[in-house]
N, C-alpha and C positions, 0 to 999 in steps of 0.2 A: 539473537544474532550478534555476532561479534561487533565491537566498536571499530568501524573502519575509518580511522582518522584521515586516510588518504582520499576519502570522498566526502565532501562537505555536506552532502545531503544523504544521511544514512538511509540506505534503501529500505531497511526494515520499517522505517516510518512511512516511507512512501507508500507502502502497501499495507502497511499498518494503516493504511488508508482509512482513516476512520474519521468519523466526523459527527458533529451535531451541535446542538445549541443550548446555551445556558437557560434561555427561556425555551422550553421544549417546543420544537417546531410541530405544527399541526400534523398529525399522522397522515401520510399519503395512503395510496392503495397498499395492501399487504405486500411485502417483498416477495418476488417470484419464488416459487418452491424450487425451481431449477435456475441455475445461473446461465445467463446468455453469453456465449463466447464473444469476446470483444478484444480490441487492441487500441491503445492510446499511444500517441507519440508526443514527445515533449522537448522543449528546448531548455537548456540550463544556463542560468545567469548567476555570476558570482560578484558580489559587491557592485551590482548594477551593470555589469559588463557581460555580454554573451561570450562564452568561452569555447564555442565550437564543439561542445559535448552534447550529443543527442541521447535521449533516453526513451525506452519503450516499456510499456506494461502490456502483457498479453495473457489473456485467460482463454484456455481451450479445453475441450473435453478430453479425458484420458480414460484408461480402463484399469481400475474403476475410477469414477469421480472426475476430477478436474486437475489441470496443471496450470499454475500461475507462474509467470516468468517476468523478471525485471532485468533489463540490460541498460547500461550506460557506457558509452565508449567514444573515443576519438582516436587520433593517430598515436597518441602517447599513453593512453590509459584505457583500461576496460574493467568493468565490474558486472558480474552476473549473479543472479539469485534465481532459484527454482524451488517450487513447492508442489508436491503431489498430495492431494487430500480428497476425501470423500465428502459428500454434502447431502444433508437431509433436513429440510425445514429450518434453515438458518443455523444449523449446527454443523461444524466442520470437524472431521476426524483426520488428522494429518498422518501420512505414511512416511514421507521422506522430505527433507529440506537440505539444500546445500547452497553455498556461496563461494565465489572466487573473485579475487581482484589482482590485477597485474599492471605495473607501470611505475615510472619514476624510481626504478631500482628496487621496488618491493614486489612481493608476491605473497598473497594471503588466501586462506581458504578454510572451509570447515563444512561439516555435514552432520545430520542427525537422522537416524532410523528409529521409527517409533514401533516398539514391540508391545502392542496392546494386550497380548495374551499374558505376558509376564509383568506388564505395567512398568516397563523400563524404557528409558530413552538411551539409545546407543549413540552417543555423541563422539565426534572425532577427538574431543579433548577430555571427555568424562562420560561415565555411565552412571545414571541416577534414576530415581523413581519419578514417574510421571504423576503430576497432580491431576485431580478430576478436571475434565474438559480442557486439558492442555492444548494449546495451539502452537503453531510455529510463527516466525516473524513475517510471513507473507499471508498465510491463510487468515491471520487475525484481521486483515483488511477486508476480507469478504464478510466475516461475521459483523464487523463494524458497520457495514452498509445496512444490515438489518436493524441495528440500534438506531441508525440515523433515520431510517424510514419510520420507525416507531416513535420518533421524537424524544428519545431518551436524553436527559440533560448531562449525564456522566456515566461512565462505565469503565470496567477494568478487566484484564485478562491475565491468566497464567500462561506464560510463553516459554517454550523450551528453546535454549540456545546451545551451541556446540559445547559450552563449558558448564551448563547447569540451568536451573530454573530462574526466571525473573518475572516481574509483573509490569504490565503496561497500563498506565492510567490516563484516561482522556476526560476532558471537560469541554462542554459546548461553547461556541462563540456566537451562536445565532445564525441568521441568514442574511445574505447580501446579494446584490447584483454584481457579478464578478466578470471583468473583462480579461480575455486571454487571446492569444493569436488565432485560436480556433473560433472565436466569437464571444459573446456575452451570455452568461449563464445565471440562472437562479440557483445559487449555491448555498450549502450549509457548511459550517465550519466547526472544527475541533482543534483543541490545543493539547500539547503534551510537554510537560517539564521533565527534566532528568535529574539524577543525583548530582551530576556535575554542575557546579554553579555557573549560571549564565547560559546554559544550553537550553534551547527551546525550539519547538516546532509547531507550525500551524498547518492544517490540512483543509482543503476546500473541495467539495464534491457536488456535482450537478444533479439536481432532482430529475432533469430531463433524461439523464443517462443512468437511471437507477443507482445514483450515488457513486458513480465511477469518478475517480479523482481528476480534477481539472487544474489544480495548483497546489503546491506545497511551498511554504516559506520556512527556512531553517536557519537558526543562529547557532553556529558552532561555538563561538566565543565573541567577545566584544569587537574583534577585528575581522571576522569572517562571517558573512551572511550569504546565503544562497537561496535560489528559487528555481523550481521547475514549473513550467506552465504548458498547458495543452496546445499543440499545434494541429493535431488531426485525431479523429476518432472514427472507428468503423466497427460494425458488427461482423463477425466472421461466419455467421450462418446464412449469409446472403450469397447468391451466385457471384462468381468472379466478375461477370460482365454486368452485374447489377448490384454491386456492393452498396449497402446502405450506409451512407456517411451522415453523421449528425452535425448540424450547424447550430451554434448557439447565438446567432446574431439577433434573434428575437427572444426576449425574455418573457416567458409565460409561466403562469402557475398551473401545474398539472395535477 
């Protein structure tokens, strides 16, 4: 995904949602063969101050496979990302990815279409060969959930972006009891460093939610630090009048 300097929490990380521990976390139940549609909402804090920017991560079924969406917006700024991918036993096959940002006098966007028959990524900025098991900047988050459930200490992915291939590398941070506006969770953490000096991200995902992200901390540079933290979570496969909402107020090991 492109480097969106206009948004201090690069969304690609956010769903790059990935996570796990330096001391491998004891493996939980095998990760579900199918992903359960869900939606998480988050508040955004910059340098310790809430900025009135809300964010949403939504996973829903599509034909074929799944669609994962990330949105962050307020009255002055909006950012959206979407990925369509297939899923089989913790392996994602991306079909399409796009992102768009607007606000503060800027407008940016990009997309990728994955042509697996020819082995080519048709990006808005370049056409290039796909590496084996290539992911996009959002579906990588779903695969990372499997690594977390397995208790892997470190892992990496080949990721297609609109201008070419790159690699995402993650290392585990261990587990902790993590407090968010939506409650307190038994969470596993991962960190990611970048080629840009001083840039760093940490991700935390709740075991109770099949490793759906509950918080991300991002340092863009020594002067700008951001955080998104879960305010609400629900599964989308429940009836509207009986939507199952998860509360993390009690920390339990499952």
